C-alpha positions in Angstrom: 99.7 -78.5 110.4 97.4 -78.1 113.7 94.1 -78.8 111.7 96.1 -82.0 110.3 97.0 -83.5 113.4 93.7 -83.0 115.0 91.9 -84.7 112.2 94.6 -87.7 113.0 93.4 -87.8 116.6 89.8 -87.9 115.6 90.7 -90.4 113.5 92.9 -92.7 116.0 89.8 -92.8 117.9 87.1 -93.3 115.3 85.2 -90.1 116.4 85.7 -88.7 111.9 82.0 -89.6 111.1 80.2 -87.2 113.5 83.1 -84.5 112.7 82.2 -84.7 108.8 79.0 -85.0 109.1 78.4 -81.8 111.0 80.3 -79.8 107.9 77.8 -81.7 105.4 76.5 -79.3 102.8 72.5 -79.9 103.0 70.7 -81.3 100.6 68.9 -79.5 98.5 64.8 -79.5 98.0 63.0 -77.3 95.2 59.4 -77.2 95.7 56.8 -75.5 94.1 54.3 -73.3 95.6 51.7 -71.1 95.6 50.6 -68.0 96.6 47.5 -68.2 99.3 47.3 -68.1 103.1 46.5 -71.5 103.6 50.1 -72.4 101.9 52.2 -70.5 104.4 52.6 -73.5 106.7 54.7 -75.6 103.6 56.2 -72.0 102.5 57.6 -71.9 105.7 59.2 -75.1 105.3 62.6 -72.7 103.9 62.6 -71.4 107.0 62.9 -74.3 109.2 64.1 -76.9 107.8 67.8 -76.4 108.1 67.9 -78.0 111.5 66.7 -81.6 109.4 70.3 -80.6 106.8 67.8 -79.2 104.8 67.6 -76.1 101.6 64.6 -76.0 100.8 64.4 -73.5 97.5 60.7 -72.4 97.1 59.6 -71.2 93.8 55.9 -69.6 93.0 53.5 -70.9 90.5 50.4 -68.9 89.3 48.4 -71.5 89.8 48.9 -75.5 90.1 49.2 -77.1 87.0 51.9 -74.3 86.2 54.1 -76.7 88.2 53.6 -79.8 86.5 56.0 -78.9 83.2 58.4 -78.1 85.9 58.1 -81.7 87.2 58.9 -83.2 84.7 61.7 -80.9 83.5 63.0 -82.2 86.6 63.2 -78.8 88.2 61.0 -79.3 91.0 61.5 -82.0 93.6 57.8 -81.5 96.1 55.0 -79.4 95.0 51.7 -78.0 96.8 48.5 -77.8 95.0 44.9 -78.4 94.8 43.9 -82.0 94.5 42.9 -81.7 90.9 45.9 -81.0 89.7 47.4 -83.1 91.3 45.2 -85.9 90.1 45.1 -84.8 86.3 49.2 -84.1 86.5 49.6 -88.5 87.8 46.5 -89.3 85.3 48.5 -87.9 82.4 51.6 -89.4 83.6 53.8 -86.9 85.7 55.9 -89.1 88.4 54.0 -88.0 91.3 52.9 -89.3 94.4 50.7 -87.9 97.1 52.7 -87.8 100.4 50.1 -86.1 102.7 47.5 -83.2 102.8 48.3 -80.1 103.8 45.8 -77.6 104.1 41.6 -77.6 103.8 39.0 -75.4 102.8 40.2 -72.1 101.1 37.1 -71.5 98.4 34.3 -68.9 98.2 31.7 -68.4 95.9 31.4 -64.1 95.8 28.9 -61.8 93.9 29.4 -58.4 92.9 28.0 -56.0 95.9 25.4 -54.8 93.1 25.0 -57.9 90.8 21.5 -58.8 92.2 22.6 -62.2 92.9 21.7 -63.3 96.6 21.4 -67.1 95.9 22.8 -69.8 93.1 20.0 -69.5 91.4 20.3 -65.8 90.9 23.3 -66.6 88.9 21.4 -67.3 85.8 22.0 -65.1 83.1 25.0 -64.3 85.0 29.4 -64.3 84.2 31.1 -66.2 86.8 35.0 -65.8 87.0 37.1 -68.7 87.8 40.6 -69.9 87.2 40.6 -72.9 84.9 42.2 -76.5 85.8 42.0 -75.6 90.1 39.6 -76.7 92.7 37.9 -73.6 92.1 36.7 -74.6 89.1 35.8 -78.3 90.0 33.9 -77.0 93.0 32.0 -74.1 90.8 30.6 -76.8 88.6 29.5 -79.5 91.8 27.5 -76.5 93.0 25.9 -75.2 89.8 24.8 -78.7 88.9 23.5 -79.1 92.7 21.5 -75.7 92.2 20.1 -77.2 88.9 22.1 -74.9 86.5 24.3 -75.3 83.8 27.0 -74.2 82.1 30.0 -73.2 79.2 32.5 -70.2 79.1 30.1 -70.1 75.7 26.9 -68.0 75.7 23.7 -70.0 75.8 23.7 -72.0 78.3 22.2 -70.2 82.3 25.9 -69.0 83.3 28.5 -68.0 81.5 32.0 -69.4 82.8 35.0 -66.7 82.6 38.2 -68.4 82.9 41.3 -65.3 84.9 44.2 -66.2 86.9 43.3 -66.1 90.2 45.4 -62.9 90.9 42.6 -61.2 87.9 39.7 -62.6 89.5 39.3 -59.7 92.4 39.7 -56.6 89.7 37.3 -58.3 87.2 34.7 -58.2 89.6 35.4 -54.9 91.0 35.6 -53.3 87.5 31.9 -55.4 87.1 33.2 -57.5 84.0 32.3 -60.3 85.9 29.2 -61.1 88.6 30.7 -63.4 91.0 33.5 -65.5 91.0 35.0 -68.7 92.7 38.1 -67.7 95.0 40.9 -68.8 96.8 41.8 -66.7 100.3 42.8 -64.6 101.1 41.7 -62.8 97.9 37.8 -64.0 98.5 38.0 -62.4 102.1 39.9 -58.9 100.6 36.7 -58.7 98.2 34.1 -59.0 101.1 36.2 -56.5 103.3 37.4 -54.1 100.5 33.5 -54.0 99.9 33.3 -55.0 96.3 32.1 -58.3 96.9 29.1 -60.0 98.9 29.5 -64.5 100.1 27.5 -66.0 98.2 28.7 -69.2 100.0 31.2 -71.8 100.8 30.8 -74.3 98.0 31.3 -77.6 100.1 27.8 -79.0 100.5 28.7 -81.7 97.8 30.3 -85.0 98.5 33.6 -83.6 97.7 33.2 -81.1 100.8 36.4 -79.4 101.8 38.9 -79.6 99.3 42.2 -80.5 100.6 45.6 -79.2 99.0 48.3 -82.0 98.4 51.8 -82.1 99.2 53.3 -84.5 96.2 56.5 -85.6 95.8 58.2 -86.4 92.7 59.3 -90.4 92.5 62.7 -89.9 92.3 62.8 -88.6 95.5 60.4 -91.2 97.5 62.2 -94.0 95.8 65.9 -92.9 95.5 66.0 -90.3 98.6 63.9 -92.3 101.3 65.9 -90.4 103.9 65.6 -86.7 102.6 61.9 -87.4 102.2 61.8 -88.6 105.1 63.4 -85.9 107.3 61.5 -83.4 104.7 58.1 -84.5 106.1 59.2 -84.6 109.8 59.8 -80.8 108.6 56.6 -80.5 107.6 54.8 -81.6 109.6 56.7 -79.1 112.4 56.2 -76.3 110.8 52.2 -77.0 110.4 51.9 -77.9 114.1 53.7 -74.8 114.5 51.2 -72.8 112.5 48.4 -74.2 114.1 50.0 -73.2 117.8 51.2 -69.8 116.9 48.6 -68.1 114.8 50.3 -64.8 115.1 53.6 -66.1 114.1 51.4 -67.7 110.7 50.2 -64.2 110.0 52.9 -62.5 110.7 54.5 -64.8 107.6 52.1 -65.2 105.3 51.3 -61.1 105.3 55.2 -60.1 105.7 57.1 -62.7 103.4 54.5 -64.3 101.2 52.0 -61.0 100.4 55.2 -58.1 101.2 52.4 -56.6 103.4 49.4 -56.7 100.9 46.8 -57.7 102.6 45.9 -56.9 106.2 45.2 -58.7 109.7 41.7 -58.9 109.0 42.1 -60.3 105.4 44.4 -63.0 107.0 42.0 -63.7 109.6 38.9 -63.7 107.7 41.0 -66.5 105.0 41.8 -68.5 107.4 38.7 -68.9 109.5 37.7 -70.3 105.7 41.0 -72.8 105.7 43.4 -75.7 108.0 46.3 -75.8 108.2 46.5 -79.9 108.2 48.7 -82.9 107.6 45.9 -85.3 106.4 44.1 -86.6 103.4 42.3 -89.6 102.7 42.2 -92.1 99.8 38.4 -91.6 99.6 38.6 -87.8 98.9 41.0 -88.4 96.2 38.7 -90.9 94.8 35.9 -88.5 94.9 37.8 -85.7 93.6 38.8 -87.5 90.6 34.9 -89.1 89.9 33.6 -85.4 90.0 36.9 -84.4 87.8 36.0 -87.4 85.5 32.4 -86.4 85.5 33.1 -82.2 84.3 36.0 -83.0 82.3 38.4 -81.1 84.8 42.2 -81.6 84.5 41.4 -83.5 80.8 42.8 -86.6 82.6 44.4 -89.6 80.2 44.4 -92.4 82.5 42.4 -91.8 86.1 44.5 -93.8 88.9 42.8 -95.4 91.9 44.4 -93.3 95.1 45.8 -96.3 96.5 48.0 -96.5 93.2 49.7 -93.4 94.0 48.6 -91.8 97.9 51.9 -92.9 99.7 51.3 -91.9 103.5 54.1 -93.8 105.2 56.4 -90.9 105.8 53.7 -88.9 106.8 52.9 -91.4 109.4 56.5 -92.1 110.6 57.0 -88.5 110.8 53.7 -87.9 113.3 54.4 -90.7 115.3 58.1 -89.2 115.4 57.0 -86.5 116.6 54.1 -87.2 118.6 51.5 -85.9 116.4 47.5 -86.9 115.8 
């Protein structure tokens, strides 16, 4: 009875809207993510977006292209993945738009400590592991071509490519099943710190430069849930700023929550020496990456698009302006 009287009084004063708004259930946003150190600020959104009346539900995938079927099935609203995974997905009809970059770097070519490999040229006649369909495959091919080497996943070329999941590359290198690998972070730093791998190079010397990871959103969310999308983008900019400003928090979250204590402090710090949390991506970078993918047949794109057709940075620009972030 008391509650009904209170509601009647509030209604007579025109105060029902704020009262009811506070009690509204949060909007659910389903995030597809990958387990890498430089994906940490995106993962942290599920801890931080409550202030924007959002509930972010995270689902981890083995690699970026694996997220695409879940998007098509309507199970994922936003996803964090390498640019080539997003590009190939969109080129093959997955209804996504790129709304931000979220990390750059995060790749390393590592050889076995007693493989005899000191440079890319030494990879002739060797087996090199990489994950199919990821940025690391593209980076590896671009660097091998620059070094004048040929490659195939079958014998007969200068370098034999061995396709393995990210989670299996380190084990294969340690067991000498492969001679080298193009690996992500923090796994490549772990190989160095555990002394079974040595760095050959960071594969950023071609026209692509450092690979930029993309935050993508379904067209349905972008077009039909603009308010939810904008609140999410503000949360993303906040968590990225937080991780850049509070490295202790970033390290604790990535080590304890994402990796459950499986990586050391040194692993995390070395990984982030080779990666950055960011917000930005240029249309030029997406177009250059698309061109390289076409050239090497990575992603098997049926209809490659120009970046201007599907990279939509208006939500990011507004969020950065609202939060006064450069």
